[in-house]
RODO-2510 file (C-alpha; in nm, 4 decimals, decimal comma):
residues 518
     n   res          X          Y          Z
     1     m    14,1507     9,4075    10,7589
     2     a    13,8346     9,6246    10,9461
     3     g    14,0699     9,9577    10,8809
     4     l    13,9672     9,9200    10,5550
     5     d    13,5803     9,9122    10,5362
     6     t    13,3903    10,1671    10,4351
     7     p    13,0914    10,3196    10,6179
     8     l    12,7665    10,1775    10,4383
     9     t    12,5148    10,4056    10,2806
    10     p    12,2422    10,4235    10,0022
    11     l    12,4114    10,7077     9,8186
    12     r    12,6035    10,4322     9,6728
    13     f    12,3686    10,3096     9,5022
    14     l    12,3008    10,6801     9,2681
    15     e    12,6225    10,6978     9,2772
    16     r    12,7564    10,3068     9,0797
    17     a    12,3771    10,3862     8,8845
    18     a    12,5085    10,7301     8,7398
    19     e    12,9167    10,5603     8,6537
    20     v    12,7540    10,1702     8,5088
    21     h    12,4171    10,3207     8,3156
    22     p    12,4286    10,6902     8,3032
    23     d    12,1775    10,7116     7,9965
    24     a    11,9487    10,4619     8,1330
    25     e    11,6171    10,6007     8,2318
    26     a    11,5977    10,7238     8,6591
    27     v    11,3094    10,8743     8,6331
    28     v    10,9566    10,9500     8,4921
    29     d    10,7059    11,1165     8,6394
    30     g    10,4664    11,3422     8,3632
    31     d    10,6267    11,4281     8,1222
    32     r    10,9288    11,4460     8,2986
    33     r    11,2304    11,1959     8,1994
    34     i    11,5763    11,1570     8,2854
    35     t    11,9174    10,9446     8,3104
    36     n    12,0849    10,8116     8,6055
    37     s    12,3597    11,0830     8,5302
    38     e    12,1560    11,3207     8,5705
    39     l    11,8999    11,2194     8,8808
    40     a    12,2411    11,1893     9,0680
    41     d    12,3337    11,5765     8,9008
    42     a    11,9742    11,7006     9,0450
    43     a    12,1172    11,5381     9,4267
    44     q    12,4745    11,7072     9,3734
    45     r    12,2643    12,0137     9,2762
    46     l    12,0010    12,0157     9,5809
    47     a    12,2673    11,9012     9,8435
    48     s    12,5056    12,2453     9,6899
    49     a    12,2361    12,4528     9,7873
    50     i    12,0614    12,2926    10,0691
    51     r    12,4478    12,3725    10,2315
    52     a    12,4802    12,6823    10,0856
    53     s    12,1172    12,7626    10,2271
    54     g    12,3452    12,7295    10,6535
    55     v    12,1567    12,3773    10,7093
    56     g    12,4751    12,1547    10,9142
    57     a    12,5149    11,8676    10,9498
    58     g    12,2907    11,6448    11,0604
    59     e    12,0122    11,9261    11,0790
    60     r    11,6411    11,7949    10,9139
    61     v    11,5110    11,9016    10,6326
    62     a    11,1254    11,8571    10,5166
    63     f    10,8991    11,7988    10,2318
    64     l    10,5451    11,7770    10,2593
    65     a    10,5451    11,6060     9,8525
    66     t    10,3590    11,3959     9,6687
    67     n    10,5244    11,0891     9,4318
    68     r    10,7382    11,3220     9,2370
    69     l    11,0444    11,3014     9,1166
    70     e    11,1850    11,6400     9,3528
    71     l    11,0961    11,4183     9,6929
    72     l    11,2198    11,1291     9,4979
    73     v    11,5986    11,3879     9,4531
    74     a    11,5572    11,4890     9,8162
    75     h    11,6483    11,0818     9,8739
    76     f    11,8965    11,1668     9,7976
    77     g    12,0430    11,5386     9,7919
    78     v    11,9641    11,5943    10,1221
    79     p    12,1704    11,3507    10,3247
    80     l    12,4023    11,4120    10,0424
    81     a    12,4404    11,7444    10,2277
    82     g    12,4970    11,5605    10,5517
    83     a    12,1430    11,6702    10,6327
    84     v    11,8368    11,4662    10,6970
    85     l    11,5113    11,3985    10,5735
    86     v    11,1501    11,4067    10,7084
    87     a    10,9434    11,3539    10,4152
    88     v    10,5501    11,3508    10,5885
    89     n    10,2070    11,2336    10,5224
    90     t    10,0887    11,4331    10,3439
    91     r     9,7645    11,4181    10,4721
    92     l     9,7806    11,5223    10,8611
    93     s     9,6269    11,8183    10,9510
    94     p     9,8322    12,1365    10,8695
    95     q     9,8559    12,1138    11,2997
    96     e    10,0052    11,8153    11,2595
    97     v    10,2693    11,9377    10,9467
    98     a    10,3427    12,1902    11,2138
    99     y    10,3925    11,9708    11,4851
   100     i    10,6417    11,7351    11,3609
   101     c    10,8407    12,0813    11,1954
   102     e    10,8614    12,1793    11,4952
   103     h    10,9457    11,8836    11,7224
   104     s    11,2237    11,7593    11,4155
   105     s    11,4016    12,1576    11,4081
   106     s    11,3548    12,1217    11,0879
   107     r    11,5021    12,4413    10,9063
   108     i    11,3806    12,3813    10,5323
   109     l    11,0407    12,2987    10,4484
   110     f    10,9843    12,1951    10,0977
   111     g    10,6461    12,1345     9,9785
   112     d    10,3740    12,1117     9,6655
   113     s    10,1920    12,4637     9,6159
   114     d     9,8843    12,3366     9,7050
   115     l     9,9642    12,1505    10,0655
   116     l    10,1672    12,4598    10,1429
   117     a     9,7910    12,6666    10,0753
   118     a     9,6463    12,4451    10,3334
   119     l     9,9405    12,5660    10,5895
   120     d     9,8217    12,9796    10,5462
   121     g     9,7815    13,0802    10,9282
   122     v     9,9403    12,7691    11,0580
   123     d    10,2883    12,9092    11,2930
   124     l    10,5223    12,6889    11,1075
   125     t    10,9192    12,7206    11,3037
   126     v    11,0730    12,6019    11,0082
   127     s    11,2806    12,9401    10,8713
   128     e    11,2395    12,9173    10,5068
   129     v    10,9636    12,7253    10,3458
   130     v    10,9773    12,6313     9,9489
   131     d    10,7781    12,5746     9,7196
   132     l    10,8278    12,2993     9,4558
   133     d    10,6026    12,4197     9,2012
   134     t    10,6821    12,8064     9,2029
   135     g    11,0842    12,8379     9,4082
   136     h    11,2258    12,4816     9,3276
   137     e    11,4506    12,6306     9,0778
   138     e    11,5017    13,0032     9,2258
   139     f    11,6169    12,7337     9,5085
   140     l    11,8882    12,5307     9,3693
   141     d    12,0462    12,8853     9,1837
   142     r    12,2108    12,8418     9,5111
   143     a    12,4552    12,5988     9,4754
   144     t    12,7588    12,6270     9,3504
   145     d    12,9786    12,3481     9,1105
   146     e    13,1625    12,1749     9,4105
   147     r    13,1077    11,8222     9,3861
   148     l    13,0242    11,6548     9,7125
   149     a    13,1181    11,2937     9,8230
   150     w    12,8438    11,0199     9,7597
   151     e    12,9597    10,8822    10,1277
   152     v    12,9503    10,9908    10,5149
   153     e    13,1541    10,9299    10,8117
   154     d    13,0217    10,7144    10,9999
   155     e    12,6947    10,4988    10,8906
   156     t    12,5136    10,5095    11,1955
   157     a    12,3884    10,8915    11,1714
   158     t    12,0531    10,9120    11,0843
   159     i    11,9595    10,9206    10,7537
   160     t    11,5683    11,0651    10,7599
   161     v    11,3530    11,0211    11,0259
   162     n    10,9837    10,9425    10,9771
   163     y    10,7105    11,0296    11,1924
   164     t    10,4668    10,6930    11,2797
   165     s    10,0434    10,7958    11,2379
   166     g    10,0849    10,8885    11,5456
   167     t     9,6910    10,7028    11,6211
   168     t     9,6968    10,6693    12,0138
   169     g     9,8925    11,0444    12,0766
   170     r    10,1400    11,2506    11,9562
   171     p    10,3496    11,0742    11,6455
   172     k    10,7378    10,9880    11,6627
   173     g    10,9490    11,0348    11,4997
   174     v    11,1621    10,6884    11,3982
   175     m    11,4646    10,7697    11,2909
   176     y    11,6452    10,5484    11,0465
   177     t    12,0263    10,5150    11,0096
   178     h    12,2850    10,5060    10,6206
   179     r    12,3860    10,1091    10,7416
   180     g    12,0014    10,0414    10,8232
   181     a    11,8178    10,2009    10,5187
   182     y    12,1477    10,0549    10,2678
   183     l    12,0689     9,6828    10,4168
   184     n    11,7148     9,6737    10,3915
   185     a    11,7188     9,8409    10,0068
   186     l    11,9197     9,5933     9,8803
   187     g    11,6710     9,3142    10,1490
   188     e    11,4292     9,5012     9,8914
   189     m    11,5685     9,4443     9,6087
   190     h    11,6313     9,1073     9,6334
   191     h    11,2869     8,9785     9,7867
   192     q    11,1244     9,2176     9,4656
   193     g    11,3994     9,0881     9,2183
   194     f    11,5129     9,4352     9,0522
   195     v    11,7241     9,4353     8,8151
   196     h    11,8103     9,6687     8,5534
   197     g    11,5681     9,6947     8,3276
   198     s    11,3184     9,6955     8,5741
   199     r    11,0073     9,9934     8,5729
   200     y    10,8901    10,1069     8,8838
   201     l    10,5410    10,2434     8,9640
   202     w    10,5289    10,4369     9,3218
   203     t    10,1682    10,3866     9,3534
   204     l    10,2619    10,3691     9,7854
   205     p    10,3843    10,7017     9,9177
   206     m    10,7624    10,7724     9,9176
   207     f    10,6582    10,9091    10,2439
   208     h    10,5830    10,6173    10,4546
   209     c    10,8994    10,5066    10,5495
   210     n    11,0893    10,6198    10,2922
   211     g    10,8568    10,3943    10,0088
   212     w    10,9174    10,1104    10,2326
   213     c    11,2896    10,1599    10,0826
   214     t    11,2248    10,1703     9,7445
   215     t    11,3214    10,5011     9,7001
   216     w    11,6752    10,3806     9,7036
   217     a    11,5933     9,9949     9,6114
   218     v    11,5494    10,0674     9,3039
   219     t    11,7852    10,2980     9,2351
   220     a    12,0698    10,0495     9,3571
   221     a    11,9078     9,8098     9,0480
   222     a    11,9943    10,1371     8,8226
   223     a    11,5909    10,0295     8,7447
   224     t    11,3351    10,3078     8,6878
   225     h    11,1395    10,4760     8,8847
   226     v    10,7924    10,5901     8,7342
   227     c    10,5922    10,8696     8,9642
   228     l    10,2952    10,8781     9,0672
   229     r    10,0688    11,1499     9,2041
   230     a     9,7171    10,9844     9,3357
   231     v     9,6685    10,6473     9,3712
   232     r     9,3023    10,5293     9,1310
   233     g     9,2613    10,2838     8,9021
   234     d     9,2263    10,4160     8,6173
   235     a     9,5982    10,5956     8,6265
   236     i     9,6907    10,2828     8,7487
   237     w     9,6407    10,0642     8,4680
   238     r     9,7508    10,3466     8,1797
   239     l    10,0685    10,3355     8,3509
   240     v    10,1183     9,9893     8,3764
   241     d    10,0549     9,8918     7,9862
   242     d    10,2014    10,2217     7,8840
   243     e    10,5214    10,2053     8,0670
   244     r    10,5419     9,8609     8,0889
   245     i    10,5225     9,8410     8,4312
   246     d    10,6414     9,5774     8,5945
   247     h    10,7281     9,6052     8,9850
   248     l    10,4250     9,8197     9,2216
   249     c    10,3714     9,8019     9,5950
   250     g    10,1057     9,9414     9,7835
   251     a     9,8354     9,8059    10,0685
   252     p     9,6304     9,5850    10,0014
   253     t     9,3125     9,8401     9,9459
   254     v     9,5960     9,9170     9,6728
   255     l     9,5538     9,5583     9,5171
   256     t     9,1470     9,5746     9,5888
   257     t     9,1637     9,9364     9,3784
   258     l     9,3941     9,7299     9,1624
   259     a     9,2367     9,4172     9,1301
   260     t     8,8895     9,5690     9,0449
   261     a     8,8882     9,9151     8,8012
   262     p     8,7337     9,8891     8,4418
   263     h     9,0437     9,8966     8,3156
   264     a     9,1527     9,5645     8,4794
   265     h     9,2381     9,3101     8,2428
   266     h     9,4974     8,9397     8,3065
   267     l     9,8783     9,0500     8,2400
   268     d    10,0757     8,9601     7,9677
   269     r    10,4019     8,9377     8,0780
   270     p    10,4857     8,9820     8,4319
   271     l    10,4880     9,2411     8,7305
   272     t    10,5513     9,1522     9,0778
   273     v    10,2971     9,2803     9,3168
   274     v    10,4424     9,3826     9,6780
   275     t    10,1781     9,4333     9,9705
   276     a    10,2062     9,4896    10,3206
   277     g    10,0454     9,7798    10,5831
   278     a     9,7454     9,5732    10,6315
   279     p     9,7732     9,1307    10,6327
   280     p     9,5783     9,0786    10,3343
   281     s     9,2938     8,7994    10,2696
   282     p     9,3107     8,5262    10,0929
   283     t     9,0129     8,7228     9,9200
   284     v     9,2489     9,0093     9,8078
   285     v     9,5981     8,7613     9,7585
   286     g     9,3335     8,5270     9,4948
   287     q     9,2400     8,8630     9,2844
   288     i     9,5835     8,9663     9,2159
   289     r     9,7561     8,5967     9,1334
   290     d     9,4351     8,5438     8,9213
   291     l     9,5116     8,8813     8,7153
   292     g     9,8367     8,6394     8,6048
   293     a    10,0708     8,9330     8,8417
   294     t    10,3468     8,7539     9,1293
   295     l    10,2452     8,8505     9,4911
   296     v    10,4335     8,9363     9,7370
   297     h    10,3371     8,9833    10,1167
   298     v    10,5702     9,1824    10,3364
   299     y    10,5419     9,2537    10,6748
   300     g    10,6532     9,5509    10,8667
   301     l    10,6512     9,8627    11,0278
   302     t    10,7268    10,2557    11,1084
   303     e    11,0063    10,1497    11,2991
   304     t    11,0919     9,8257    11,0871
   305     y    11,2680    10,0667    10,8312
   306     g    10,8918     9,9359    10,6472
   307     p    10,8628     9,5479    10,5297
   308     y    11,1291     9,3555    10,7452
   309     s    10,9789     9,0428    10,6967
   310     i    10,8516     8,8109    10,4017
   311     c    10,6045     8,4566    10,3411
   312     e    10,8324     8,3944    10,1231
   313     p    10,6792     8,0522     9,9033
   314     r    10,8030     7,7418    10,0705
   315     d    10,8663     7,3965     9,8188
   316     e    10,5849     7,2126     9,9687
   317     w    10,3568     7,4460     9,8749
   318     s    10,3515     7,3693     9,4969
   319     s    10,1080     7,1084     9,5555
   320     l     9,9037     7,2422     9,7125
   321     t     9,4728     7,3855     9,5069
   322     a     9,5242     7,7778     9,4595
   323     d     9,2752     7,8478     9,7428
   324     e     9,5225     7,6419     9,9795
   325     l     9,7772     7,8688     9,8328
   326     n     9,6429     8,1747     9,9150
   327     v     9,5671     8,1113    10,2932
   328     q     9,9258     8,0230    10,3338
   329     m    10,0337     8,3705    10,1159
   330     a     9,8503     8,6077    10,3078
   331     r    10,0801     8,4520    10,5906
   332     q    10,3815     8,7267    10,7407
   333     g    10,6984     8,4368    10,6960
   334     a    11,0006     8,4712    10,8113
   335     g    11,2686     8,7472    10,8168
   336     m    11,4409     8,9063    10,5903
   337     i    11,7701     8,8073    10,3790
   338     t    11,8506     9,1023    10,5700
   339     a    11,6911     9,1065    10,8817
   340     d    11,6697     8,8547    11,1787
   341     r    11,4353     8,6381    11,2903
   342     m    11,1204     8,7117    11,3871
   343     r    11,0188     8,6051    11,7394
   344     v    10,6713     8,5602    11,8890
   345     v    10,6802     8,6222    12,2806
   346     r    10,5293     8,5591    12,5480
   347     r    10,3460     8,8372    12,7805
   348     e    10,5269     8,6991    13,0557
   349     t    10,9324     8,7155    13,1220
   350     a    11,1937     8,4568    13,2655
   351     d    11,2848     8,5155    13,5577
   352     d    11,6684     8,7408    13,4413
   353     g    11,4443     8,9255    13,2588
   354     t    11,4544     8,7440    12,9399
   355     l    11,1568     8,7194    12,6616
   356     v    10,9690     8,3675    12,6338
   357     d    10,9003     8,2110    12,3318
   358     v    10,5039     8,0576    12,2303
   359     e    10,5110     7,7278    12,1304
   360     p    10,5312     7,7144    11,7654
   361     d    10,2165     7,5546    11,6911
   362     g    10,0261     7,8296    11,4907
   363     v     9,7959     7,8482    11,8626
   364     e     9,9368     8,0194    12,1323
   365     m     9,9349     8,3790    12,0680
   366     g    10,2115     8,6482    12,1925
   367     e    10,3598     8,9665    12,0456
   368     i    10,5746     8,9662    11,7825
   369     v    10,9952     9,1100    11,8112
   370     m    11,2896     9,2142    11,6146
   371     r    11,6126     9,3154    11,6303
   372     g    11,8840     9,3890    11,4255
   373     n    11,9611     9,6021    11,1388
   374     g    11,6399     9,6059    10,9961
   375     v    11,5058     9,8235    11,3402
   376     m    11,5223    10,1435    11,4200
   377     k    11,7855    10,3549    11,6048
   378     g    11,4749    10,5221    11,8104
   379     y    11,1979    10,7817    11,8684
   380     l    11,3575    11,0814    11,8151
   381     d    11,3917    11,2792    12,1523
   382     d    11,2183    11,0219    12,2942
   383     i    11,4024    10,8712    12,5612
   384     d    11,1417    10,6587    12,8345
   385     a    10,9707    10,5820    12,4786
   386     t    11,3258    10,4140    12,2895
   387     a    11,3716    10,1760    12,6100
   388     e    11,0213    10,0522    12,6568
   389     a    10,9794     9,9613    12,2462
   390     f    11,3373     9,7380    12,2806
   391     a    11,3063     9,5762    12,6514
   392     g    11,4476     9,2687    12,6439
   393     g    11,7035     9,3615    12,3937
   394     w    11,4154     9,3065    12,1199
   395     f    11,1919     9,5392    11,9520
   396     h    10,7859     9,5818    12,0284
   397     s    10,5859     9,5724    11,7729
   398     g    10,2475     9,6118    11,9127
   399     d    10,1671     9,2936    11,7175
   400     l     9,9644     8,9279    11,8413
   401     g    10,0506     8,6554    11,6533
   402     v    10,1364     8,2821    11,6380
   403     m    10,4751     8,0716    11,4933
   404     h    10,3728     7,8203    11,2681
   405     p    10,5555     7,4841    11,3562
   406     d    10,7749     7,5647    11,0126
   407     g    10,8853     7,9047    11,1504
   408     y    10,6277     8,1162    10,9138
   409     v    10,4665     8,4173    11,1960
   410     q    10,1286     8,4878    11,1399
   411     l    10,0267     8,7913    11,2397
   412     l     9,6326     8,8161    11,4516
   413     d     9,5642     9,1195    11,5932
   414     r     9,7060     9,4454    11,6856
   415     a     9,7545     9,3852    12,0853
   416     k     9,4820     9,7063    12,1290
   417     d     9,2391     9,5253    11,8539
   418     i     9,2119     9,2021    11,9583
   419     v     8,8229     9,1303    12,0974
   420     i     8,8175     8,8830    12,4173
   421     s     8,4642     8,7943    12,4701
   422     g     8,3691     8,5651    12,7622
   423     g     8,7527     8,5231    12,8022
   424     e     8,8499     8,4273    12,4717
   425     n     9,0944     8,6092    12,2481
   426     i     8,8919     8,7298    11,8785
   427     s     9,0987     8,8243    11,6143
   428     t     8,9075     9,0784    11,4107
   429     i     9,1903     8,9687    11,1889
   430     e     9,0481     8,6197    11,1298
   431     v     8,7339     8,7431    11,1156
   432     e     8,7270     9,0124    10,8486
   433     q     8,9398     8,7756    10,6185
   434     a     8,6260     8,4640    10,7407
   435     l     8,3923     8,8194    10,5910
   436     a     8,6555     8,8875    10,2319
   437     s     8,5363     8,6052    10,1271
   438     h     8,2272     8,6346    10,0760
   439     p     8,1932     8,7333     9,6944
   440     d     7,8794     9,0313     9,7778
   441     v     8,1974     9,1889     9,9702
   442     a     8,4738     9,4379     9,8218
   443     d     8,6158     9,6169    10,1911
   444     v     8,5749     9,5535    10,5613
   445     v     8,7092     9,6020    10,9260
   446     v     8,5638     9,4239    11,2192
   447     i     8,6854     9,6402    11,6121
   448     g     8,5588     9,5307    11,9424
   449     v     8,2534     9,6670    12,1131
   450     p     8,1084     9,6549    12,4957
   451     d     7,8665     9,3899    12,5781
   452     e     7,7136     9,3400    12,8993
   453     k     7,6954     8,9135    12,9549
   454     w     8,0682     8,8729    12,7505
   455     g     8,2374     9,2312    12,8597
   456     e     8,3217     9,2489    12,4331
   457     r     8,1942     9,1312    12,1190
   458     p     8,2926     9,2182    11,7773
   459     k     8,1493     9,4051    11,5122
   460     a     8,1620     9,4098    11,1858
   461     f     8,1650     9,7013    10,8878
   462     v     8,0556     9,6331    10,5459
   463     v     8,1284     9,8148    10,2264
   464     t     7,9764     9,5391     9,9451
   465     r     8,0563     9,5133     9,5603
   466     e     7,8261     9,7172     9,2942
   467     d     7,4243     9,5990     9,2775
   468     a     7,5173     9,3658     9,5047
   469     s     7,2233     9,2551     9,7883
   470     v     7,3518     9,0508    10,0811
   471     d     7,1928     9,0931    10,4219
   472     s     7,3480     9,0980    10,7213
   473     d     7,1608     8,7602    10,8065
   474     t     7,4127     8,6272    10,5322
   475     l     7,6930     8,6961    10,5972
   476     v     7,6892     8,6150    10,9885
   477     a     7,5957     8,2323    10,8679
   478     h     7,8872     8,2212    10,6451
   479     v     8,1338     8,3718    10,9115
   480     r     7,9917     8,0622    11,1296
   481     a     8,0399     7,8280    10,8103
   482     r     8,3957     7,9165    10,8824
   483     l     8,4879     8,0070    11,2038
   484     a     8,3752     7,8774    11,5829
   485     a     8,0237     8,0974    11,6674
   486     f     8,1832     8,2995    11,9289
   487     k     8,3519     8,4522    11,6480
   488     a     8,1315     8,5365    11,4280
   489     p     7,9531     8,9395    11,4226
   490     r     7,6351     8,9668    11,5738
   491     e     7,5830     9,3347    11,4581
   492     i     7,6970     9,4171    11,0213
   493     v     7,6807     9,7961    10,9716
   494     f     7,6382     9,8144    10,5543
   495     t     7,8503    10,1674    10,4473
   496     d     8,0735    10,3487    10,1176
   497     a     8,3258    10,3483    10,2772
   498     l     8,5933    10,2757    10,5110
   499     p     8,7994    10,5277    10,7390
   500     r     9,1657    10,4426    10,6559
   501     t     9,4749    10,6721    10,6046
   502     s     9,7414    10,7969    10,3596
   503     t     9,8681    10,4775    10,3762
   504     g     9,5614    10,1980    10,3280
   505     k     9,5636    10,1209    10,7204
   506     v     9,1564    10,1480    10,7965
   507     r     9,1522    10,3813    11,1505
   508     k     8,9956    10,1485    11,4167
   509     n     9,0559    10,3752    11,6410
   510     a     8,8240    10,6127    11,5051
   511     l     8,5909    10,3700    11,4903
   512     r     8,5807    10,2739    11,7991
   513     e     8,5290    10,6413    11,9052
   514     a     8,2406    10,6843    11,6916
   515     e     8,1119    10,3767    11,9160
   516     s     8,2926    10,4981    12,2609
   517     a     8,0506    10,8481    12,1607
   518     g     7,7702    10,6224    12,0345
***
């Protein structure tokens, strides 16, 4: 009886948590601790104040904020008001923030005091700016006593707009639906193992794909959010120990921070660490497992609500050695329970325009494509880019990989990052993982640089561990012992740090531009 169906929305998660576990701890933010019922009240109050401020259904509300209680409340309060949340990357330039506010037609901009101060002198198109540290309570005083229903009329309506990194041009606004957010959050809850009583540490930015939808998933389990404003090794371990954290997420660079911090120690209780954002090297996988933590490796993009696939351990892997298992766990795996099966397709399409799969041999490289509820609604006000991304009825990731015989996908590189040397394709990720396996290497990135003879060749930038004395020849020999000789970098630059985005990805484009500029 389809007439009894109700539209799916993650708003229901908070309504249920407040009904079933009203007095359970919902959020910890420094000295502030609130229950599920108080979180629901805060969302209702914010929604009412937004409506009282004249924001209509479908209009956008922007937040420029660190991982704090107010941004978490906004993930429920803004859509509860019928509006659309735009969580802005806190590390963008003032001009980029202004562009996102203008492109999204955001009516109100909420932000941390210091982040808003950086916008002084920038022309903002929003109607109102609210300082979360000094003016938030005054804004909330506009709320009435009316209680809004935790539901929506259309589950395909936009719930949030998340902007891409914009490394190759203006950032694009990726539209998430209530349905997609609901289903992806349930997938996260299942695969990460959230249950009532779980305690999740926010090492991942809430602005990044809405925290990979864990802003909603943790609440779906009536679990506890523990906020963290800045990712530092000492702060992570203090909260892991004091707040008895059992779940956290982050890019491989966050995992390295966790494993190499002076406070790092073997765990005396379960900790699930979920990683994505860049392929983790087997070395990093091993470091996390050596702490006694369980590593969950997921893969996705902004356009796929964050994680779309998971490298779920297969039964036959139980007989592998630790090093062999680390290699297997570095794969991107298969679609999550709420996602469709991933495909790896050739550049050439069939005569009828349909996509053609590569051979599932772990060798033939193609583009990873996805579809279904775990894929965005489209790009905001960009019909052409949306049509290009959905060519052939599948979302084109721009990531190159292989399909293994067991149906698991392995990412080899971004299409724009692959190095073509003498007609041979070289995966920069493969070279990076070979370098990372050396005990003196703390961080590494590989890019392609022009070469008169070969067209391109790989070049490595390496951060060594403290007190290490390794040289270039040793590292090149280390790579040659693991990969074909032509894949080894002919040049290695030692540096103190690599340029990274706020979500942990190395800014390879910045390194390539610097190389082009000499």
